C-alpha positions as CSV (number, residue, x, y, z in Angstrom):
1,M,35.3,-11.8,57.1
2,D,34.0,-15.3,57.2
3,K,30.9,-14.2,59.0
4,L,30.3,-11.6,56.4
5,K,30.4,-14.2,53.6
6,G,27.7,-16.3,55.3
7,V,25.1,-13.5,55.6
8,S,22.3,-13.3,53.1
9,I,21.5,-10.0,51.6
10,G,17.9,-9.4,52.3
11,E,15.8,-7.0,54.4
12,S,15.6,-9.4,57.3
13,D,19.4,-9.9,57.4
14,L,20.3,-6.2,57.8
15,T,20.6,-6.2,61.6
16,E,22.9,-9.2,61.5
17,L,25.0,-7.5,58.8
18,Q,25.2,-4.3,60.9
19,T,26.4,-6.3,63.9
20,I,29.1,-8.1,61.9
21,L,30.3,-4.8,60.5
22,G,30.5,-3.4,64.0
23,Q,32.8,-6.3,65.0
24,M,34.9,-5.9,61.9
25,K,35.4,-2.2,62.7
26,A,36.6,-3.2,66.1
27,D,39.0,-5.7,64.6
28,V,40.3,-3.2,62.1
29,A,40.8,-0.7,64.9
30,Q,43.0,-3.3,66.7
31,V,45.0,-4.0,63.6
32,T,45.4,-0.3,63.1
33,A,46.8,0.1,66.6
34,D,49.2,-2.8,66.1
35,A,50.4,-2.3,62.5
36,K,49.4,1.1,60.9
37,K,52.9,2.0,60.0
38,E,53.6,-1.2,58.2
39,Y,50.1,-1.7,56.5
40,G,48.6,1.7,56.5
41,S,47.4,1.8,52.9
42,E,45.9,-1.7,53.2
43,I,44.2,-0.8,56.5
44,T,42.8,2.4,55.0
45,A,41.3,0.4,52.1
46,V,39.7,-2.0,54.6
47,T,38.3,0.8,56.7
48,S,37.0,2.7,53.7
49,S,35.3,-0.4,52.3
50,I,33.7,-1.2,55.7
51,D,32.5,2.4,56.0
52,G,31.0,2.3,52.5
53,L,29.2,-1.0,53.2
54,S,27.9,0.4,56.6
55,K,26.4,3.4,54.8
56,S,24.7,1.0,52.3
57,V,23.3,-1.1,55.1
58,Q,22.0,2.0,56.9
59,A,20.3,3.2,53.8
60,A,18.7,-0.2,53.2
61,R,17.5,-0.3,56.8
62,A,16.0,3.1,56.5
63,N,14.2,2.3,53.2
64,P,14.4,-1.4,52.3
65,S,14.0,-1.9,48.6
66,K,15.7,-3.7,45.7
67,E,17.5,-0.4,44.9
68,T,18.9,0.0,48.4
69,L,19.8,-3.7,48.9
70,R,21.6,-3.9,45.6
71,P,24.7,-1.9,46.6
72,I,25.2,-4.2,49.6
73,A,26.4,-7.1,47.4
74,S,29.1,-4.9,45.8
75,G,30.0,-3.5,49.2
76,V,30.6,-7.0,50.6
77,A,32.8,-7.8,47.6
78,D,34.8,-4.6,48.2
79,V,35.3,-5.5,51.8
80,G,36.4,-9.0,50.8
81,S,38.9,-7.6,48.3
82,A,40.4,-5.2,50.7
83,V,40.7,-7.8,53.5
84,T,42.3,-10.2,51.0
85,A,44.9,-7.6,50.1
86,L,45.6,-6.9,53.7
87,R,46.0,-10.6,54.5
88,K,48.4,-11.1,51.5
89,S,50.5,-8.1,52.7
90,V,50.6,-9.5,56.2
91,S,51.4,-13.0,55.2
92,S,54.2,-11.9,52.9
93,T,56.0,-10.3,55.8
94,C,55.4,-12.9,58.4
């Protein structure tokens, strides 16, 4: 998530953003394997938000414009909120 916070949202940053999202998907897959029973709803929210952001990035890469870049900012915020909720749930049980 920290890497995601540091990425600018511009046409030239889309490849880096897509790489970061790929790593986040791998990380979430590991968390899912380890703790799906306990944190299933939080993991689902993280996965859904990452998928939504990935779709926005793909759309912006295919047709870069202000209109296709704009949803990326809200997608990053959605991922951040979902990750924060998962972290809170995990920290309250550890």
